[in-house]
C-alpha positions as CSV (number, residue, x, y, z in Angstrom):
1,M,165.1,43.6,-84.9
2,G,165.5,42.5,-81.3
3,D,167.6,43.7,-78.4
4,I,171.0,45.4,-78.9
5,A,173.8,44.4,-76.6
6,L,177.5,45.5,-76.3
7,H,179.9,43.3,-74.3
8,G,183.3,44.6,-73.3
9,V,183.4,47.0,-76.2
10,T,186.6,49.1,-76.6
11,R,187.3,51.6,-79.4
12,C,190.7,53.4,-79.8
13,Y,192.1,56.0,-82.2
14,R,195.6,57.3,-82.9
15,S,196.5,60.9,-82.1
16,G,200.0,61.2,-83.4
17,S,201.9,58.5,-81.5
18,E,199.4,58.4,-78.7
19,R,196.7,55.7,-78.5
20,V,193.4,57.3,-77.3
21,E,190.8,55.0,-75.8
22,V,187.4,56.6,-76.6
23,L,185.3,53.8,-75.2
24,S,186.7,51.3,-72.7
25,G,185.1,47.9,-71.9
26,V,181.6,49.1,-72.4
27,D,178.7,46.7,-71.5
28,L,175.3,48.0,-72.7
29,S,171.8,46.6,-73.3
30,I,169.1,48.3,-75.2
31,P,165.7,46.5,-75.4
32,S,163.9,46.4,-78.7
33,G,161.4,49.3,-79.2
34,S,163.2,51.7,-76.7
35,F,163.7,55.4,-77.2
36,C,167.2,56.0,-75.9
37,S,169.2,59.2,-75.4
38,I,172.9,59.3,-75.1
39,S,174.4,62.5,-73.6
40,G,177.8,63.7,-72.7
41,P,180.3,66.5,-73.6
42,S,181.7,66.9,-77.0
43,G,184.4,64.3,-77.7
44,S,183.2,62.0,-75.0
45,G,182.4,59.1,-77.5
46,K,178.7,59.6,-78.2
47,S,179.1,59.5,-82.0
48,T,181.6,56.7,-81.7
49,L,179.0,54.7,-79.8
50,L,176.4,55.4,-82.4
51,N,178.8,54.4,-85.2
52,L,179.5,51.1,-83.5
53,I,175.8,50.3,-83.0
54,G,175.1,51.4,-86.5
55,L,177.8,49.1,-88.0
56,I,179.6,52.1,-89.5
57,D,182.6,51.3,-87.3
58,R,184.0,48.2,-85.7
59,P,185.3,47.8,-82.1
60,D,188.9,47.1,-81.3
61,E,187.8,44.7,-78.6
62,G,184.4,43.2,-77.5
63,R,181.2,42.0,-79.0
64,I,178.1,43.6,-80.5
65,S,175.0,41.6,-81.0
66,I,171.7,42.7,-82.6
67,D,168.7,40.4,-82.2
68,G,171.1,37.7,-80.8
69,T,173.4,37.8,-83.8
70,E,177.0,38.9,-83.3
71,V,177.9,41.5,-85.9
72,Q,181.3,42.9,-85.0
73,D,183.1,40.5,-87.4
74,M,180.4,40.3,-90.1
75,P,182.0,40.5,-93.5
76,E,181.5,43.7,-95.4
77,R,179.5,42.0,-98.2
78,E,176.9,41.0,-95.5
79,L,177.3,44.1,-93.4
80,V,176.2,46.6,-96.2
81,P,172.9,45.0,-97.0
82,F,172.2,44.3,-93.3
83,R,172.7,48.0,-92.5
84,A,170.7,49.1,-95.5
85,H,167.7,47.0,-94.7
86,H,167.6,47.3,-90.9
87,I,169.2,50.6,-89.8
88,G,168.2,54.2,-90.6
89,F,170.5,57.2,-89.8
90,V,169.5,60.9,-89.1
91,F,172.6,63.2,-89.2
92,Q,173.1,66.5,-87.5
93,S,173.8,68.3,-90.8
94,F,171.0,66.6,-92.7
95,H,173.3,65.2,-95.5
96,L,170.7,65.8,-98.2
97,I,171.8,65.7,-101.8
98,P,171.5,69.3,-103.1
99,V,170.5,68.5,-106.7
100,L,167.7,66.0,-105.7
101,T,164.2,67.0,-104.7
102,A,162.8,66.1,-101.3
103,V,161.1,63.0,-102.7
104,E,164.2,62.0,-104.6
105,N,166.3,62.3,-101.5
106,V,163.9,60.2,-99.5
107,A,163.8,57.5,-102.2
108,W,167.6,57.3,-102.6
109,P,168.2,54.5,-100.0
110,L,165.6,52.3,-101.8
111,Y,167.7,52.4,-105.0
112,F,170.3,50.3,-103.2
113,Q,167.7,47.7,-102.4
114,G,166.9,47.2,-106.0
115,I,163.4,48.6,-105.7
116,R,161.8,49.9,-109.0
117,A,161.7,53.7,-109.5
118,R,158.0,54.0,-109.4
119,V,157.7,52.1,-106.2
120,R,160.6,54.0,-104.7
121,L,159.0,57.4,-105.4
122,A,155.5,56.2,-104.2
123,R,157.0,55.1,-100.8
124,A,159.0,58.3,-100.5
125,R,155.9,60.5,-101.1
126,E,154.0,58.5,-98.5
127,M,156.7,59.0,-96.0
128,L,157.0,62.8,-96.7
129,I,153.3,63.1,-96.2
130,R,153.6,61.3,-92.9
131,V,156.2,63.7,-91.6
132,G,154.1,66.7,-92.7
133,L,155.7,67.7,-96.0
134,S,153.0,67.1,-98.5
135,E,153.5,70.6,-100.0
136,E,157.3,70.3,-100.2
137,I,157.6,67.0,-102.1
138,D,159.2,68.4,-105.2
139,R,161.3,71.2,-103.6
140,L,165.1,71.2,-103.6
141,P,166.8,71.3,-100.2
142,K,167.9,74.9,-100.7
143,H,164.2,75.9,-100.8
144,L,163.4,74.2,-97.5
145,S,163.8,75.5,-93.9
146,G,166.1,73.8,-91.4
147,G,163.2,72.0,-89.8
148,Q,161.8,70.9,-93.1
149,Q,165.3,69.5,-94.1
150,Q,165.4,67.6,-90.9
151,R,162.0,66.2,-91.6
152,V,163.2,65.0,-95.0
153,A,166.2,63.4,-93.3
154,I,163.9,61.6,-90.9
155,A,161.7,60.5,-93.8
156,R,164.8,59.2,-95.6
157,A,165.9,57.3,-92.5
158,L,162.4,55.6,-92.1
159,V,161.6,54.9,-95.8
160,S,163.3,51.5,-95.7
161,K,161.1,50.6,-92.6
162,P,164.2,50.0,-90.4
163,K,163.8,48.5,-86.9
164,L,166.6,50.8,-85.6
165,V,167.1,54.5,-86.2
166,L,170.2,56.3,-85.0
167,A,170.1,60.1,-84.7
168,D,173.3,62.1,-84.1
169,E,172.3,65.5,-82.6
170,P,169.0,65.6,-84.5
171,T,167.9,69.0,-83.1
172,A,171.3,70.7,-82.9
173,N,170.7,73.1,-85.9
174,L,167.0,73.9,-85.1
175,D,165.3,76.6,-83.1
176,R,163.5,75.5,-79.9
177,H,160.0,75.3,-81.4
178,T,161.1,73.3,-84.5
179,A,163.3,71.0,-82.3
180,G,160.2,70.3,-80.1
181,A,158.1,69.5,-83.2
182,I,160.9,67.1,-84.5
183,M,161.0,65.3,-81.2
184,D,157.2,65.0,-81.2
185,L,157.5,63.4,-84.6
186,M,160.3,61.0,-83.6
187,A,158.6,60.0,-80.4
188,D,155.3,59.3,-82.3
189,L,157.2,57.1,-84.8
190,N,158.8,55.2,-81.9
191,A,155.5,54.7,-80.2
192,I,153.4,53.8,-83.2
193,D,155.9,51.7,-85.2
194,G,157.9,50.2,-82.3
195,T,161.1,51.5,-84.0
196,T,164.1,51.4,-81.7
197,L,165.4,55.0,-81.6
198,I,168.8,56.0,-80.2
199,A,169.8,59.6,-80.2
200,A,173.1,61.2,-79.2
201,T,172.3,64.7,-78.0
202,H,173.0,67.7,-75.9
203,D,169.3,68.7,-76.0
204,S,167.3,68.4,-72.7
205,Q,164.1,68.1,-74.8
206,V,165.4,64.9,-76.4
207,T,166.6,63.5,-73.1
208,A,163.3,64.3,-71.4
209,R,161.3,62.4,-74.1
210,S,163.5,59.3,-74.0
211,S,162.6,56.2,-72.0
212,L,166.2,55.1,-71.5
213,R,168.9,57.7,-70.6
214,F,172.6,57.1,-70.9
215,G,175.6,59.2,-70.3
216,V,179.1,58.9,-71.7
217,A,182.3,60.1,-70.0
218,Q,185.9,59.0,-69.7
219,G,185.3,56.0,-71.9
220,Q,182.4,54.7,-69.9
221,V,178.6,54.5,-70.5
222,F,176.4,54.9,-67.4
223,S,172.7,55.1,-66.6
224,T,171.2,58.5,-66.0
225,S,167.7,57.1,-65.5
226,D,166.1,54.3,-63.5
227,N,166.6,51.8,-66.3
228,A,169.3,49.2,-66.2
229,V,172.5,49.5,-68.3
230,S,175.9,48.2,-67.7
231,T,179.3,50.0,-67.5
232,G,182.7,48.5,-67.0
233,G,181.1,45.1,-66.3
234,V,179.0,46.4,-63.4
235,E,175.2,46.6,-63.9
236,V,173.6,49.9,-62.9
237,R,169.9,50.3,-62.1
């Protein structure tokens, strides 16, 4: 997967009779292989931005391109397999399936790619070992700590070998030490595999580890680092 670009992206929601513009005319460029952080107050539009980049949501206006292909109007029948094969998600609340073991949770996305059960489980075991959970492979989520559950979630996001991983507050429910270990893991995966990693976060540890730093406020995206992004049609360096 190549660069990600947003051009004039606007996203609105209804609040009663009022139209609320969460993102307004956002222009943003994220080079392939970047480790990006997106910070901002609650309700500023961080998660909305992730959902748009992750093709979970669609903009009201503007264009989104991934590797040169415009995706904002891609039909759902094409969007679902594209997302399944190319994008991994790490959620704040883990979203593990309680009745499935760690390895079964990690293997779950591969089911939708038509991969045979034996191959799915083998790849899931390999990924769990890689994130340091070789002893927890057959445990249910309720028998795992918060940090271990987040590692399972990261393994699940990576098992399909996506070129883009989106993480929404990946350290929010973790203690400081565990959060640091999770960020070490994600930074290593970004550096070793060249996976583009975009994290929405309030955590200064995440921001400090990122190579691109963006802020979101009042519907705009702006640079908080020396790297170039665009906001409201004006490039910022």
